[in-house]
N, C-alpha and C positions, 0 to 999 in steps of 0.2 A: 504494499499499500505506500501510496506517496501523501504528499501535504506539499502545501504551496507558499513557501515565503515569497513578499511584494515589496518593493522597494518604487516611491512613485515620487516626482520632482518634474514643475512645471516653470516655466518661468519666462518673463515677457522679452528679454533678451536686452540689448546693447543700444537697441535702433527706436525701436516702435514705445510708439505710448501705452499703449493695452495688450491685452494678452487675448485674442481671441481661438487660444488652445483649450480645447475641456478634455479632463479627462477622469478617468472613475474606476475604480475597482469595488464588484458588489460579491461577496460574503456570508450569505446565507446564516444567519443563527439556527432555521428550525431546521435540525439533524433531516429530513424529509424532501422538504426542496434541496437540501447540500447534497442528497444522494439522489435527487433527480434532477437539477440543474449544472448541480455543480457552480463553481470562481467566474464570473464574468469580466473581463478585463477592455478596457476604451479607452481612444484615444479617436480624436477631433479638432480639426485646421479649420476655423471658421473663415467664412470671405464674403467680400462684399461690405463692406468697409466697418466703424466700429460698433455698433449698435446691430446690424444686418450678423455680422460673422460672429460675436459674440451668443449672440442669440441663435445661428445656427450650430453653431458646434455644442452649446448646452443643448435644444429639442433634440439632437444626434444621441445624443447622452442619455437626455433621460427617459425620451421611448426609445428605444432600443431594447434596456435596462427593466420597463414597464413592461414591453411587448412578452422580454425574453421570455421573463419569469411566470408572466401570466399564463403563456402557451403553454398547453400538457402532451404537442408535438414531442419529436426528439430533437438533442440539439439542434442538426444540421436541419430541420427544418425549423424548428423555431428561432432559429437566427436570420433566416430568410424572410420569414415574416415579421422578424421587429424592424429590421433593413430594410422593408418596404413602408411597412406603417410610419418610420419614423421619413422618409422618402418623399409621402405622401407630407406629413402633419407639417413640414419644411415649406414646399411647396405652396401649399395652404397658406401659411401663413403669408406667405411673402406678397400672393395674391391679393389678400383682404386690406394689406399693407402697402402703401405704391413708395414710401420711405423706407421700405425694406425689400425691394425687387432686385432682383437678378442674386440674392442670399444664398449660399452652401458650402457645402463644411465637405473635407474628405473625414473619411471615417476609418477608421480600423478596430477588429473587434477578436480577442479569443476566450472559449469560452475550455472550460480544465474541467473534466467531470472524473474522476479518480484518475486511472493512467493512461487516457485518451486525451486531445485537442483540437478546438474546434477553429474555423479559424475566416473569417469573414473581412470583408476594404474596396474601397472601393477611393479615387483619386489618389493621392501619394505619399499619405501615411503608409508607413508598412512598419513588417513584421519579420524578424529576422533568428533565429535560432542558431543559439550556442553551444552546442556541444563537443566534447574534447577536447578542447581549443579550436575549432573550425568552423568559421559563421555561413549560416548559409539566409538566403531572403526568400521569406517561403512568400510574397506578397509582386506581385508587380507593380509599378506606377502604371497608371492611369493618365500620361500627358498626349499631347502630340507630337514631342521626343520621341517618346520611349513605344509610340506607334511603329516610328519608324524604325526605331530599331525592331523591331517585330515584325516589320514584313521585309529586312535587308538591305533595307537602306540607307543606315546610319551603324558607325561601330557604336559599341557600350560605350566605349574610352569618350571617343564624338563626346553622345549625350551627355557622361554627365558634363561637361564641362560648354556646353551646348547653351548661348546663352537666354534662348525660351523653356530649358527645359522643365518649370517652374509653372511653365502653361496649360493647363489641365485639360482633360478631354470629357473627364466626366467627373461631376461631383453630385453630393448628396441634395434632396428639392430645388436643384436649375431646372425640372424636369418631370413634369409629371410621370413617364415612365422611363426607369436608368435600370441598364445590365448593370449589377453586383456582379462580385467576383467570391466562388466561393473554393477553401482547401478542396479537393478533390477524393479524398479519402482523409478518415482522422490521423494525430500523429501520435504513434506513440511515445509517451514523454518516458524517462533513463530517467534515475537518481540523476541530478548533477547539472543539469539542461536548464538550459536560460532562455526565454521568453520574451524578445524586448519589444515592444509597440514602440515609434515616436514617431511625432510629426518631423514634416523635409526641414526645418531649423536646426536636424540632428543630423540628420543625413547627407544634410545636402552640404555639410564642415567636416566632416569627419568619411573616410575613407572606410570599406567592409574592414583592409585589414585595421585602421585604427579603434573602429569598434569591437571588434575582437580582441585585444590587446587590452581594448579597456575592460571588458566584461569579463580578466581574469582573475584582477581581484579578488582575494577570499571572501568574502564577505560583500552581499550582495548589497547596502546601501552604501560604503565606497565606488563599486560601480556604476553606481547612476551617476554618484557626485564625480567622478571623472569625466562621468560622460561629458555630464551639463557642462564642467568646468572646463573641459576640450572645446569647445561649443563657443563658450563667451569668449573664448583667449581665439578663437582664427573670426573675430569678427560679431558674431550673438545677434545679425543682421534680421534674423526672425522672433519668434515668439516661437521656442524648445520646450518641447512635453514628450516628456520617457515615463513608462511604465515597465515596471521591470521583476520578468516570475522567475522564479527557482522552483525546478522539483524538487521535493530531498523524502527520503524515508521516514513513513513517521516512524515514531517515538510513542510508543504503545507505554502505558499509564503500568506499571507491576498492579496486581492485582492480590490483594492479603489474604496471605494464604488461615484457611481454617485452622479450627480449633485442633482437630483430626488426624492433621497435616505438621503443625507444630510441634505435637503429643511425640510424631513420625519422629520428625527432625531432632528434635531433646531423645528419645532416645524413652 
């Protein structure tokens, strides 16, 4: 059995005057809900101006959590339902208020239930898996530039430094119907695995090698702090959000010995 340790950081950055990112970790206190739905982690990066961006990312976080834990479907299907509901909520909110026109948000979500993880995303907020000192990006950016990479029209290294690398091709709430992305199969976690959810304010400034190096710190909170500090040192041009999870062996609380067992040990 595994248990999940979590470290969360979000920062305005060195340039922005407000934080349009939203982060969340839901760990149900009721045992039956924990056993059926597990832990839900979320990062959303809003767009559409100060008011619109902040509202869009918060609506995404709140609506997905509410919808997911209300659903009786399996985790994958419940995540899909939750993303669609959040998209509708943001789209309708923007349509009802001209000041919020064009608002939207990226979003990446992970559900961990026992030793399995399901994930979903839209936009360029990312999910990474760190295992055995190696890092793997589990999501693919929904950006105009990365679409060129997918179609073989641009090299991945060229995309990383492209001036339009942050132009989104998809974002939650910008259209009535959006194609979201989901992991094809759940990931079976191993003790020591770390999952990093982050906004582009982090991964735009740190390479995969940089991120892997930071995640190697023994303490989870140290890794999160080092990631944030590195991004700020390299400019911190955008809001920076980090939700870091680690799978650990569950330590069972020893049960008290019965009086008969005690007598047996005492002879």
